[in-house]
C-alpha positions, 0 to 999 in steps of 0.5 A: 515096892515089894508090896506093890510087886506082890500085889500086882502078881495076883492079877497074872496068876492064881496063888494063895495069900502069904500069912504068919500062921498058914491054914489050908493052902496059905503059904508062910510069910518070909522071916524078914518080911521081904523076899530073900533076894532083897532081904539078904543083900540089904542085911549085908549092906546095912551090917557093913555100913554099921561097921564102917560107921562104928570104925569112923570115930573113936576116943583116944586119950592124949598124954602130954609129957615135958622132960619125961614127966606127964603134964596132967593139965595138958593131957585130955581125951579127944575124939579121933576119926578115920578118913578111910572108914568115913569114906567107906561109909559115905561110898557104901551109903551112896551106893545103897541109895543109888541102887534103891533109886534105880530099883524104884525107877526101873521096877515094872509091874504087870498090868492089873490092880492099881498100885496101892502103896499100902493104902488101906482104902484101896486094899479094902475095896479090892478085898470085897469078894463075891457073896457066893465065894466062901472060904476064899482066904484058904485057897489060891485066888486071883484079882480081876473083874468079878462082876458086871453091873448093868450100868456099864460099871464092874466090880474088881476084886479077888476071886477063887474062880474065873476072873478077867482083866479090866480093859483100859478105861473101864469103870470099876467100883 
């Protein structure tokens, strides 16, 4: 979802790519590989969920006494559980899934490049720049129609120069 959102944002404005070791006008990557508005809440929810799960079960040693004397054959280690911690873990996990589902359903992407979902074939097709566009990777770029072919098709990709949005139904290579 975050990948598609960042991918689609290249169609609406010119911006540099995000990489681990920036050169030129490139920008540094996020530390957690997600935008902080997603990474910080996710980190807090997962930490709390892990804590709740760790508190939900515990080992206990039961000692059985008869007439003030321990009876070893009746004493045993047991596994105990905390209903409140289990309930907290289930509620927190369910709420997290609900929020993720709501984000997925209500996420709107700007018109522009097809959503790739990490498909390397689509990414490769979009990354073929114009032959005259040298060192495009070091500066800001934008996605759009970069060339028109004589047979009614066009090529869409990234360019450092002017691009235009494809129209609905346009055949692109």
